N, C-alpha and C positions, 0 to 999 in steps of 0.2 A: 503493498501500498503506501501512495507516496507519500501520507501524509506524517508516514515515520521516518521519514528524511527530515524532514520539516525541528525545527530548535525551536525551543527550550524540548531537548528528547524527554522529558518526564511529560509536559503538556503534550508533549505529542503522541504520546505512546498515551495519555489518557484520554483525548479526542479519538483516538483509533479506535479504541475501546466502548468506547460509548455509544461510538458507528458502532461494531460489532453487536450491540448488544441490542441498538434501534432494527438493525436489519433482522435479527434473531426472534422481533416481537412482530415487524410489522407482516412476516412468511408463516406466522404461527396462523393452523386451519382455522379458530373462531372472530382472528384478525384479520387475515387475507387482501390487505392492501399487495400483497407482494405472492406473484405465484410459486419463486423460491427463491430462498436466499442464498446472494449471493458468494457469502463470504462464509457457508458452511462449512468448510473445509480448509477454513484460514484459521493458520496458529499464529499466535504472537512471541514472538521470535523472544529471546533472554536478554533483558534488561541489562546495560553495558554494567558490570560493577567500578565501582569507582573506592579507589585507595584511599581518598580522604574524607569515607562515609562515616567512619565507626569515632561517637565523639563516646566518653563518659564521661560523667556527670561527676565532677570528686566530691567526694565524704563530706565535705563542709558547705555542701551548696544545696546536697542531697533533698535536707528536709527547710529549707526554704524555697525550694521550689515547691515541695509538699503543701505547706504553711498557704504559698502564693495562690496554690491553684484551693486551697478550703475555705478561701475565705469571701466572702458575699458573694453567693453561691444563686443567682440572681437567674440562669435562666434554666430554667424547667425547675428550679430546687433540689438539681443535683448535686451530690458533693463529688467533684470529680475528680478529689484528692484519692479516692478511694480506688476510682481507677487505676488513676500513676505507679501507687504505693503497690498493687496487687502487679503490676509488669513489675515494678521493679527488686520486687521478691519471687517472680517466677520464673523472666527473662522471655514471658509468652509473647506473641503478635499482637499490635494494636486487633488485628479481628479474630485471631483467638481469642483474645479475652470476652468479646462482647459475642461471642458464639458460642459459650460456656451454660452449661446449662446444674441446675442444682442435680440432676441424675447422675451428671460424668460424676460426681465426687465418691470416693468409695473410702470407707475410713481417712484417712490420713496423706490422699492425695488424687489426683483430679483427672480424669481422663480429654488430652487436647485430641480432638477428630473431631472439629470442625471450623471454618473460616468464613467471618462473615466481611467480604469486599462491600468496597464503594457502588463496583458497576454492576454486579452481581445479586448481591444479598450475602444470602445465607449458602453456602455451598458444606456440600457434606464429606469435605476432606482439607486438611492444612496444603500450607505453601509448598510442602515438600511430597504430600501423600503417603504420607505415614503418620501413624494415631503414636500417641507419648503419653506414659504417665510422668506426672509433676509431683512432688512430695511438695505438700502445705505444710510450714513452718507456723509458727506461733502465732506471727505477725498475719499470716493469713487467715488465721483461724478466727483471732481478732477481727477483719473487717467482713469479713462472712456472717462474724453474730451482726454486725451492724444494718446489716441489708436487711430488704425487706424479700420475703418469699411468697408473695402472692405471683411471682411470672415465673416460666418455667426458666428464662433465665435467669442465672444472676447478674448481667448485670447491662438491661432490658434498652440499654440509651442509646441516643444519634451519636454512632460513633463519628459523621462529620462534622457534628458538634462540639464534639469530645477535642477533637484537634484544632480547630477554631478556639474555644474558649482556653484549651494550652498556652496558645500560644500569646492569644488576650490580654491572659495574666500575668503570663511570664516579661511581656517587654513593659511594661514599668520596670519590672525591678532589673530588668536587665541596663534601660539607660540608665539609672542607679548606683549601677556597676557592680549589686551584689551576686551578680549570676555573669564567666566569662563566655558562655553563648548563649544564644536564645535558642536555649533547647529544644526537642523537635517529643512529641511522643515514645516513636519509636529510640528518640538512644535513650532511654526508662530499660528498652529490653540490650542496649548494648553495656548499657552500667552492666546491669545483674548480671552478664556474663562474665563480664573482665573482674567480677568481684569476687562471683565466687573458682577462678583461676588465682586468685593471690592469694586468696584464703586456702591454698592449697588441693584445692578437690580432681580430682584427676581429668585430663583433659577429654578424654572418650565418658568419663562420666556427665561433665558438662555438656557434652555433645548429644547428650542420650535424652538430655532433658531437656534444651534447649531446642531440639530438634534439625541440626545439623549435622554435619559430619564430622570426624574428628580432623580429618585437612581444614574447612573451614575455619575451624576453631582455632589451629596453630595457623593460621593464615594470616587472621583477620583480629582477634584478640592477643596473642599469649600477649605481643610485646606493646602492648596500648596500658597495661595496669596502673604503670607506675616507671619512675625513670631507676637505670640501677648503674651502681659508677664499678669499673673495670676492676678488680679485683687481683691483688699483688698476688703470686704465686710462689 
């Protein structure tokens, strides 16, 4: 598709996904705007990887981020800091947290098997098409206790609103110099993975919890946790 050749790349990919979804909808039998979907066999190419995408929130800034999100919950009366803290504790992707259901909890673990995407809504698979069990530590248990159980989803809130609210609340904090970056929700995942490694958790275990391969963890996270000095031998 010509649109994928346009820049910036994230925007061109988003437009391409919207077009694919629109054609799929228009070609549905009960809609009937088109006889066939010309993009039915089209598969989105894998997004190009960036070496500078990994941003870890320093420990002294994590609490500032959480507090900024917890203040004045004006949009839909939602405590978005709980969503953020859950990502910080579990390293789940934003859409994976949105897709979690109460029935996915078993003892002190939760099954990650769905993903709530911006273009296709709920998908019965993760980004890597692999299910995984993630332990729920004490902080996660506290968060779950605070949430109402009146919906099948644990976090039944608007994911787009979360990303918008996240940026809106962090902008003034960043402008005051209280945080070093204008962080994104996905940076919570980066932070959790990096701190797991820094805590000495074996890379294969980190990869299993995060839903990545050990190769990806080694390549993107193992040298981003902290600075080291060259030892004298």
